[in-house]
N, C-alpha and C positions, 0 to 999 in steps of 0.2 A: 503493499499499500503506499503511495506516495505521502510524504509528509507534508502537511500544510506548512507554509515557510514564511519568511520575512516579506517577499514580493507579494504573497497572497494578502498579507496585512495591509502592506502599504497599498495594494490595489483597492482594498476597502474604504480605504482614507482614515488618517490618524491624526489630522490637524485638530488640536484642541484636546485630542484624547489622551488619557493616562495609559501608559505602557509599562508594565514591570518586566524588566530584564534580568534573567539569572546569567551574569558573567562569571567567568573564571578569573579572578584577580589575585590568586594565591601565589604571590611573588615572594622571593627570598630577600631577606632584609639584613641589613648590618646595621643595628640600632634603628636608626629612622631612615636609612638610606636603602633605595631598592638597588639590588645588585645586579638584577637582570628582568628588565621591564617587558620581555617577550609576550607574556600573557596580557598585559595591559594594551600592548600595541595591537594584539590580535583581537581584543574585545572592542576597538574602537569603531570598525568599520560599520558594525550593526547599530551602535548606539548613534553614531553621527547620521546615518541614514534615516533613522526614526526622528532625529532632533530636526534634522533639515526638512523632514516633511510636516513639521509642526506639532510633533507628539511632546506630550509632557512626559519625560523618560525618567524611571525610577529604577535605578540598578541596584540589585541585591549580589552579595558575594561573601566568600569567606576568607580569612587569612591564617594560617597555622592551625594549631589545635588547641584553642582554648578550651577550659574544661566546662562549657556550658554557662558561663557566666562572664560578665565584663572583665576584661584584662587588658590594662592600657598598652602593654607590649604587643597586643595583636590588633590594635585599633586600624582601621583602614585608612586613616588620615594621610599617610604619606602616598598611598594609592590615589586618594581624592586629589592630591597636589599634582601628580604625575597625569591623570587622566584630564585634569583641566588644561594641562600644558598641551597635552597631544589633542585635544578638541578645539583648543584655541577658545575656550570659553569656562567661565566657572563653574565647577561643579560643588554644589553645596553638600556638605557631609552631615547627615542627621546625627544627633548624638545617642540615638538608640535604634532599635531594629522596628518596633510596631508601637512604641510607645508615644508620648506627648511631643518629643522633639520630631520624631519621624513625621508625625501628623501635620504638624506645624511646617516642616520643610516641604512635604509634598504639597500641602494646601497653597503654599506660596509660589510655585512653580508657573512660570508663563509659558505660553506655547513655545517648543523649540528648546526649552531649558532642561537640564539634567541635574538629578539630584542621586546621591549614594547612601544607602542606609549602612548603618553601621554592622560590623561583622555578624552575619547570620548564626554564626556558632557561638555567639554570647548568649543565645537562648538554647537551652539543653533540649528543647522539643525538636530542633532541626535534625538532630541525629538519632533522636529516641527510636529504640526498638518497638514502640508501641505506636501502632498506625493511628489511633484516636488522638495522640498527642501531637503527631506530625500534622495531621489533619487540622487540629485546632489553631495551630500555628499558621499553616497555609491559610486559613479562613481569616486570620488577622492580617495577613499580607494581602489578600484579595481585598479585603475591607479599605487597605490604603488607596486603592485605584478603583473606587467605583465606576462600574461601566468599561472598565478597561480591558485589557490583553494582556496575556503572558508570551515572552518570547524566550524561549530556552537557547541560551547561546554558551553556556560553560560546558565544552565538552569534556573537560577534565573532571568534571563530577557526574556524568550522566551514567556511569555504573553505580552509582549509590541511590539508594531508596530514601531519600531526604526531603523534608518539607518543602525546599525551595527548587526542589528538581522534580519531584515525583507528584506529591500531593497538590501542589499549587497549579499543576497542569490539568488537575481535574476540577479545581475551583474557578478557573477563567478560561475563556477561549484561548487555546494554546497553539503557538507556532514554532518551528524551528528556526533559529537565527542562522546567518548567513555562516558563522563558523561550524556550527553543528552539522549543517547540511553538507558543508564541503567535507568534514571529516566522515561523515557516514559514506558518502560517495566514494572517498578513497580507501575506505576500508572493504567496500564492495569489489573494487579493484584487486584487494588482496585476497579475495575469498571466492566472489563469484565470477570475476572476468579476468583471470590470470593469464599472464603471457610467461611462458617459460623459455630458458630455466628460472625457476623461482629460488632465490637464494634467501635465507634469514640469517641475520648476524645478532647473537644475543651475547650481552656482557653483563656488567653489574657484579655487584658483591655476591650476592645469595642465589643458588640454584633454587632453594626452597620456595623463592617469589615467583619462580617461573616453571614450576612443575606442570601446571595444567596446560599452559602455552606450547611447551615442549611436546608433551603427550600428544596434543592436537595437531602440532605441526608435522610430526612424523609421518603423517599420513597426507601431507598436503605438499611438503617442499621437496626439491631436487637436491639442495645442499644446505647444511646446517653448520654455521661457524660458530664455534663457542669460545669467548674471550673472558677478559676481567677475572674478578675473584671466582666466579662459579666455576671456571677451567680447572682449577686445583681439585676439586670434588671428582671431576671427570677423570683426571689423571691417575688419582689415587685409586678409583675403580678400576683402571687397568693395571694397578700393581705397582705404580711409580710412588717414589717418596716425594713429599712436596715441602720438606723443611718447615719453615715457620709460616708458611703461606696459608691464607684463609682456607679453611677447610670445614666443610659440614659433614661430620662423620655419620649421622643419623640418616643421611641422604644417600649414602653408597649404594645400598640395594636398589633403591629406586634408580640411580644414574646406570648401574650396571645394567637394569632392564631397557633404559632408553638406548645402550650400546648395543644391545641384542636386537631391539626392535629396529633400529636404524638399519643395521646389516640386513636383517630379514626383508625390509621393505626397499632395499637399494639405495636408501638415502646416504649420500656423502656427508658424513658427520665428521667435521674438521676441527681437530684441536690444536693449540699452539705447539710448535717444535723447538722454541728456545723463549727465555724470559731474561728481563731485568731483575736479577736478584739483589736484593738491598740488605744491608746488616741492620736496618732499623726503619721503622715507618716515620720517615721524616723528609722533608725536602731535599735536604743536601746529604742525605745517606750515601755511604760507599756502595757502588754498583758494580756487579760482575754480570756479564752476558753468559748465560749457562744454558745448556740443552735441557729439554722438557724432563728428561729422564736422569738430570744430574743437579738438581736442586740441592745445595749445600744444606745440612742439618741445621745450621745456625743463621739461614737467610731466609727471606721471603720475596716471593714474586711479586712486584708492584706494577708490571707492564708486561706486554708481549714484546718479544725481542725481534731484531731486524730480519730474520729468516722467516719468521711468522708473519710479519708485515708483509712482505714479499709474497708469502703463500697466499695469505688472505686476498690481497690485491688481485692475484692471479685466478683466484676462485670466483671473484665479482667480475671479472673481465668481460666474460660473455653472457652475464645474466641478462634477463629481460625484466624481472620483477625483483626488487630487494626490499626488505623490510629491515630496519637496524634499531634495536633497542639495547641501551646499557653500554657503557663505555668499556675500553679494552684494559684500562689500568687506571690508576689514580690520577687522573688528568689534571686534578686541581693543583699537583706539584708538577711544574714545569719539566722537570727531569722524567716524569713518567707519563707524559702527555702524547709521546710520539706513536704508540700504538694507535691511540684513538683517533689521532691525527690522520695517521695512514689509511684507515679505514673510511673516514670521512673524505678524504682526498680521492681514494678509488671510486667513492660514490659520486663525486662531483665530475669525474672524468669519464663516468660511465654513460652509455646512451639509454640505460634502463630507466623504467618507472622507478624512482627511489623515494622511500618514505622513511623517515626519521621519526621513531616511535616515541616522541615528547621526553619528559624528565630530564634525567642528566645527559642524554645523548643531544638533546635539543640546547640544554646549556652548555655541553662542550662545544657546539658547533659555534655558538656565539662567543664564548670565551676564547677560543681558539683563532677568532678572526675569520672564519671561513664564510665565503658568500652564501647568504641563505637561499638566494634565487638558483644556486647550483644544485638544489635537490628539488625534487618533483613536488614534494609535501612535507613540511615539519609540523608534526602533531602537536596540539597543546595538552594532550591527555595520554600519558604514558600508560597508566592503570587501565583507563577505558579502552585503549587500543588493544593491550594484552589480552584484557577479558574478552573482547570481541574475537580476536584471534584464536582464543580458547574455546570459543563456540558457546559462549554464555550470552544471554539476552542482556542488554543494557536498559535497565528499567525506565531511564530519563527519555530514551528513544522511543521504547515501545508504548509509552504513555502518551506520546504525540501522535502516534499511529491511530489511537483510540480517540483522539480528540475531534471533534465535529466542528 
């Protein structure tokens, strides 16, 4: 079923109408400084289109993981400032979510103006496991925009059954924002409309975070490249020692099963052949380049080595579709960013349909100064992308399909 979307809403006319937009503005902060504004920039086009069409736009979003009550360090204040800069117009920040400040702030909006409600997770009902509690908050959010509509544009949260994502879409006429629509269309290209060879590159710290997606992908991919911290559990499962490297010993049986399944299905499961082995977890650690089967007992692998970078680039060269999620090493330390850079550069050089699966991978692309337009798509939702590829339903998308 086609999703009702932003263009449908704009076609109905929104001038003078209140529109509640759920954006994903969950940005990393250093104190009050946003260190990566990618998600704020991604939220701008939908908000701007509505404002330019004369809507009174009310944005709701979360930041961090407050414990269901107001916490100044998770205030959306820095986001409101950055959003104002990007929109070129003041964005009023309400002092609360659905209280007196929110009502006054929304009530004061003129046509084409934008307000931001305070962190939706300051209210414990947002993430409550009890549906009636979430529905109660959704009803209060809906009451802020009488006669209004809801636009779901926070792809990073559509895998969550939360009040501002799921229940609100039942409380108001609901539409997919441009960002959510684009993300869903990209995911369909990774599942229903595949061009092969299909290569998936997975990295990041823990194999346990990606068990479901690996299990599902083994029936779909031609090649699976494993890097990052999760690679050491695979190497251990093959009988290699990994020194002080990150290891999830409780996942060894599961990983051995993946290795057997990959072989049975003819999937080329590619592991690193060398590493940068450090004497400590620090930016200026002493480094030795070692083969994957020769990691010293007193060292830890913090990045894939030069032979692996070349191997991975070769395995990506003829791909027609690539999905990448998770860095190849501790890219935050410059000395251990080379593996992640090598994978990213191989994707930029590729003629394949290339998707960066959000999270740390997207942050790495920006931190390493790589051209964002060198990739077909950089997702704003790592968790949502992975759950979709795992074969799970995304509640925040399926509820939009129900909306009339």
